[in-house]
C-alpha positions as CSV (number, residue, x, y, z in Angstrom):
1,M,117.9,85.5,115.6
2,S,117.9,87.9,112.6
3,T,115.9,90.8,111.4
4,A,114.6,91.2,107.9
5,A,114.2,94.7,106.4
6,R,113.2,96.4,103.2
7,V,115.7,99.2,102.4
8,L,115.5,101.9,99.8
9,T,117.9,104.6,98.8
10,L,116.5,107.5,96.8
11,N,117.9,110.8,95.6
12,C,114.8,113.0,95.9
13,R,116.2,116.0,94.1
14,N,116.6,119.2,96.1
15,E,113.3,120.9,96.6
16,N,115.1,124.3,96.4
17,A,116.6,123.7,93.0
18,M,115.7,126.3,90.4
19,E,113.9,124.3,87.8
20,L,113.1,125.8,84.4
21,F,110.6,123.1,83.6
22,P,107.4,123.2,85.7
23,S,107.2,119.3,85.8
24,R,110.5,119.2,87.6
25,R,109.5,121.5,90.4
26,W,109.0,120.0,93.8
27,S,105.4,121.0,94.1
28,R,104.6,119.0,91.0
29,R,106.7,116.0,91.8
30,R,105.9,115.6,95.5
31,P,102.7,113.6,95.2
32,Y,104.4,111.1,92.8
33,L,107.5,110.8,95.0
34,I,105.2,110.1,98.0
35,K,103.3,107.5,96.1
36,F,106.6,105.9,94.9
37,I,107.8,105.6,98.5
38,Q,104.4,104.2,99.7
39,D,104.5,101.6,96.9
40,C,108.0,100.5,97.9
41,A,107.0,100.3,101.6
42,P,110.5,100.4,102.9
43,S,111.3,99.7,106.6
44,V,114.5,101.7,106.3
45,I,115.0,104.6,103.8
46,G,118.0,106.7,103.0
47,V,117.4,109.9,101.1
48,Q,120.0,112.2,99.7
49,E,121.3,114.5,97.1
50,C,125.0,114.6,96.7
51,T,127.1,116.8,94.4
52,N,130.2,115.7,92.6
53,N,132.3,117.8,94.9
54,M,130.8,116.2,97.9
55,A,131.3,112.7,96.5
56,A,134.9,113.5,95.7
57,E,135.5,114.4,99.4
58,K,136.9,111.0,100.4
59,E,137.4,112.1,104.0
60,Q,133.6,112.0,104.6
61,I,133.4,108.2,103.9
62,K,136.5,107.5,106.0
63,L,135.0,109.4,109.0
64,A,131.6,107.7,108.6
65,I,133.3,104.3,108.6
66,T,135.4,105.2,111.6
67,L,132.3,106.3,113.6
68,I,130.3,103.2,112.6
69,E,133.1,100.9,113.6
70,Q,133.1,102.4,117.1
71,Q,129.5,101.3,117.6
72,P,128.8,97.9,119.4
73,D,126.8,96.5,116.5
74,H,129.0,97.8,113.7
75,E,128.9,94.5,111.8
76,R,125.3,95.1,110.8
77,V,125.4,98.2,108.6
78,A,123.9,99.4,105.4
79,F,125.2,102.6,103.8
80,F,122.8,104.4,101.4
81,G,124.1,106.9,98.9
82,D,124.2,108.8,95.7
83,F,127.9,108.1,95.3
84,N,128.2,109.7,91.8
85,S,130.7,107.1,90.8
86,V,130.8,104.4,88.2
87,P,132.4,101.9,88.2
88,T,132.0,100.2,91.6
89,N,135.7,100.3,92.4
90,S,136.2,104.1,92.4
91,S,136.5,106.8,95.0
92,V,134.0,106.5,97.9
93,R,133.1,102.9,96.9
94,K,136.7,101.8,96.9
95,I,137.2,103.1,100.4
96,A,134.0,101.4,101.6
97,S,135.0,98.2,99.9
98,N,138.4,98.2,101.6
99,A,136.6,98.5,104.9
100,G,134.5,95.4,104.1
101,Y,131.3,97.1,102.7
102,Q,130.1,95.7,99.4
103,H,127.5,96.9,97.0
104,L,124.4,94.7,96.4
105,R,125.4,93.5,93.0
106,A,128.6,92.0,94.5
107,K,126.5,89.8,96.9
108,L,123.6,88.8,94.6
109,S,123.3,86.8,91.4
110,P,121.9,88.8,88.5
111,T,118.7,86.7,88.6
112,L,117.9,88.2,92.0
113,I,118.2,91.8,90.7
114,T,115.1,93.2,89.0
115,W,115.8,95.9,86.4
116,R,119.5,95.4,87.1
117,T,120.4,96.8,83.7
118,C,118.6,100.1,84.4
119,N,120.7,103.1,85.3
120,T,119.9,104.7,88.7
121,F,120.1,108.2,87.2
122,N,117.4,108.9,84.6
123,G,118.1,112.6,84.1
124,W,114.4,113.5,83.8
125,K,114.1,111.1,80.8
126,L,113.2,107.5,80.2
127,T,115.7,105.4,82.1
128,K,118.7,104.1,80.0
129,R,119.6,100.4,80.2
130,E,123.4,100.7,80.7
131,S,123.8,99.1,84.2
132,E,125.2,102.3,85.6
133,W,124.4,102.6,89.3
134,I,125.6,105.9,90.8
135,D,123.2,105.3,93.6
136,D,123.6,102.2,95.7
137,V,123.3,100.4,99.0
138,L,126.6,99.2,100.5
139,I,126.3,96.5,103.2
140,S,128.6,95.0,105.8
141,P,129.6,91.3,105.5
142,T,127.0,90.0,107.9
143,V,124.1,91.7,106.1
144,K,122.6,89.3,103.6
145,P,120.6,90.6,100.7
146,Y,118.0,88.3,99.1
147,A,116.5,90.5,96.4
148,T,117.1,93.9,95.0
149,A,115.6,96.1,92.3
150,I,115.9,99.4,90.5
151,M,112.6,101.2,91.2
152,L,111.7,103.5,88.4
153,T,110.6,107.0,89.1
154,D,110.5,108.1,85.4
155,S,107.6,108.9,83.2
156,S,107.2,105.3,82.2
157,R,105.7,104.9,85.7
158,F,104.3,108.4,86.7
159,P,102.8,111.2,84.7
160,V,105.9,113.3,85.5
161,N,109.2,112.0,86.8
162,A,109.1,111.8,90.6
163,S,112.9,112.4,90.6
164,D,115.8,112.5,88.3
165,H,117.1,109.3,90.0
166,N,115.5,105.9,90.3
167,G,115.4,104.2,93.7
168,V,117.6,101.2,94.7
169,F,115.4,98.8,96.8
170,A,116.6,95.7,98.5
171,K,115.3,93.1,100.9
172,V,118.1,92.2,103.4
173,Q,118.6,90.2,106.5
174,F,120.6,91.5,109.4
175,S,122.0,88.7,111.5
176,A,122.0,88.8,115.2
177,A,124.7,90.9,116.9
178,A,127.5,89.0,118.6
179,S,126.7,88.3,122.3
180,P,128.8,90.2,124.7
181,L,131.2,88.1,126.8
């Protein structure tokens, strides 16, 4: 038996950030971000905003992996994050990879990744096509993705950017947990 899920990771941008431009303020972006999430219709969502200093704190990911591995169903895990790292073999991602967690692009052919060349960070502008994903979903070996997409939040989709990051959306299958002896 397995469970299918639609997962989404999204950096929503801190609502308390002091924004100089009115279109970037939370009160203006909120309805578009809500519509974005409704349109994606995820069954599991990870939301975050992570600073470079937080991403550089490697002990956080090590502790998270240790805690997860203590759980009885630890083989069925998806990490969501704004990892603030490119390429995929640096810092937090490297630690996760060494523990067996892979990013979606490592497990899917390019034909199954919609908008794969889009960056996940748009910086309040139209999204660049440089294939830089600082946001990602990392999955354990028994989680099988079958499709993923960068979901645009920029002004090509909404009257104002819903966030300064695009979402990473995936359809995944969690296999059944091992039966206890």
